[in-house]
C-alpha positions, 0 to 999 in steps of 0.5 A: 525485529522488534526486539531490535527497534525496542533496543534502538529505541531505549538507547535513543531515548536514553540520549534524548532525555539528556538534550537541552535547549541552547540559550545562545545562538543565531537564527537561520532563515533556512529550513533544516534538512531532515530525513525522513523529511517531516516538514509541515506534513499532516499525521493522525492524532494516534500515530507514532513518534516522528523520529528524524535525523539531521542531514547537516553537518554538526557535532550535535543537534537538538530538536524541540517539539511544542504545543502551548506549554507542552514540549519535548526536547531530545537530540545528541551527538548522533544528530537524532531526534527521538521522542519519548513515546508516552511524551509524544502522545500526551503532546499530539492528543493536546495539539490535536486539530492545530499544529505542533512547531518544531525547532532544530538547533545545530552545533558546529564549530562550538556555535549554535544555529537554530533553523527556521522552525517548521510545523506538523499538523495534527489531524483529529481523524485517528488512523487505523491502529495496523498496517500489514505489508510483504517484505521482499528484496528488489533481488529476485534471486532472494525472492524466497526470503520474504514475509508478511508483516504487520506493524502497529502504527501507534508505536513501533511494534512488528511481527510475522504474520506468515515467513515464507521459509516455513514451507520451503526448504534448500531444493524447493521454495515458495512464494507468497503474494497478495494479502487481503482482507475483508473491511480491514478486519484482521480474522478475516484475510486471504493470501497465496502461495505459489510452488511447494505447497501452493494453494490460497489461505483463507482465514475467517474468524478463527478458521483457516483453510487451504484452497486449491484453486486449480481447475481446467475451466479457470486460467490459473489460481487466483492472484489478485484479490478483492473480498466482498464488503460482506459476503463470503465471496472473493473475486480474483484475477487469474493470470499467466504472468512473465518477468522481463529484465532490462539492462538499458532501460531505467524501469529494470524490471517488467511484469507482464501478462500473456493472459488474464481473467476474472473469478469468484470463489465462493469461500463456503462452497468451494466453489468458483465460476469465470465472470470475464475471459475474452481471450482478447482482453487481458483483465486484472485487479478487481475492486469491490465498491463499498455498496457491494454493487460494483466490481471495478477492475482494469483490462487491456485489449490485446490480439496476438497475430496468430491469434495464439498465444505467444510470450515473446510477442507480449513482451516485443509489444509490451508497450501497446498494452494500455489498461483502462478502468471497467465496472460490472454491476452486481446483485448480492441477492441474486449473486448475479453480474451485469455487463461490463462498462467503461468507466474511464478510458485510460487507453483512448489517452495512451495511458495505462490505468491500474489498480482502482480503489474506491474510497469507503464512502463510494465517491473517489476511485483512486488509480495509478496512472503510467504510459503501458502495462499493468506493473506500475511498481517499476514505472518511474511514470506512475502517479496517482490519479482520482475520479470523483464518481459522483461528478462523474455521473452528473457529467455523464447525465449532462447535469450540471456540477457544483462550482469547483467540481473536477471530475478527474484529475492528479493527485500532484500533492501526493505524487513524486518525480519517482514511482507511486503505485500501490494504495489503500483507503483507511476504514474511515476514508481520511488516510491513504498509504502509497507504495513510493520509491520516492526516497531513492528510487530503488525501495518501496516505502509506505508513505501516509497522507490525509485525504479531506472529504472533498478528495484533497490530500496533504504531503505524504509522510514516511512510516515513522521508525524508532531510529530515523535511519532505519530505512535506509538501511533495511535492504527490502521493500515494503509491498501491498500495505494494507491497513488493519483494524487490529492485529492477526492473532495466528501464529505464522506456524498455524498458517504453515501447518494449513499450508502443508496440507492436501486439499481437493481442487474447487468446484467449477459452476456456471453460476454462483448459488444463493 
C-alpha cells in the first residue's frame, strides 16, 4: 500500500504542477462541494497535506491554498487538488495559529467559476506523529484478512505492524484484536490473538513475549486492555462474547457479552488476578486515569431468569442491557484496589455508556453514549459525550461551579448523524481521533478534531490521503485508532515467530505483589 500511495502521489503532483489560476472568472456565493469535506476545519501544524476532490460537474479544477505571500496552486482534469508535501509543510508552518485561505476554480463549458473561498485553521498544537489501527473488512466471512497498521500523520507513509495471515493457513485461521500502548510508546504495546496460535503478545522495550492467559480462575483471556501509565501491569476485561446478525434492523450486526469480568495482569511476574467478577454485572472497557490512581470502566447489571448463563436470553433481552461508568481507586505502592463507585449512571437515563477515555490532564472523560449494549461501533444512535471530572467533584461536594461550567454534555461539534464510537486522546490532550461512519454509513474512518484546554472541540477532519478518493475505494474499516509517539520498529515476522511458540498458562493470584 505504501508503494501504491507513493505512485499515486507522484502522478497527482505532476498534474498539480501544471495548474494555473484563471484570470477570467465569475464568482459564486456557494461553497464548493468537495471530498473529503475540509471546509473550515482546524488542523495540526505538522499534518500531511489535505488533498481533496471537487464533487461538482466540471471539465477541470484549480485550487489555490494561500497565506500571505505563500501559495500552492494545483488541480487538473481529474478535479483533484494534491499539494506538494514540502510546499505544504512550509505553508502551514508560516500559517501557524492563523488560517490558510482556499480558493476553488472550476471550468464548465469553457467558463470558469470561483466558488466561495473557505479557510483551514492551523493550530500551533502539533499532533503525535503516528496513528495505528486495525484494518478489517465489514464482512465477517473475510475477517481473517486483517492487519494492524501504522500511518505517519506527517506524510502518507503506511506500514504493517502485524499481519493476521502470518499465523493462519487454509484450514485454521487467526483473529487479532485490541492493540494498546503504554502512554503512546511504540516500544510498549500489546494485542491479543485468538484461534490458531492464540495468545497475547506483549512488547516492552525491545523484548517480545507471548502470554497464555487461560486460567480456570478467570473467565477468558484478556480482551479489552489498558496499560497502567507507568507500572508494568495491564488491566483487561474478560468476556464471553457472541454476535447477532440482523435482517431488518438498520444496525446490521450486534456484539453482546453473556459474561464479563475485570482482571489485572503483571507483565514481569506473569501473574493475573480478578478485580471485579460479580456474576450479575457485565464489566467491560477498563481505562486507567493518567495519575495511575483510579481505574475507570463500564458495567451493566443483568440477572438471568434462571440464574444461569443463557446466550439466547442475552440476545433476546439485549436492549435491556445498559452500561454505566464506574471507577475503582488504586494504590500504586500497595497495588490494592478500592471498592467501585458510580461516576455516571447512564442506565438511570435509559442509556448505555461505553469506552471511557480520560484526557492526559485528568480533567475530561469522553465516552460513547447509545441506547443499549456495549458495541456502539454498530449503533447509529451512538454519539460522543464528555464529563468534566473537576466540575463533577465540585457538584458532588456542593461547591459552587465557575460560571459557564457544564458537568456533562454532548459533543455536538464532534458528532454526526451516523456512528461515533472508538475515540483516543493524543499525548498532549489537544487532539482526539474518533472512529466514524459519517461518510457512507458502512465503513469506519479516522476523523481528527482539536480540543482546547476547556474541552471545546472543532469540526473533525478525515485522515488525509495522497489520493483524496482513496477511502471511497478502500473496502476496509479502520478500527481502534491509537496515537503513537513514533513507529513500531518490530517486523511482523518477528511477532509471528513469537506467536507460534508455546508458553505455560499464567499464574492466578489473590493479590498483586509489590
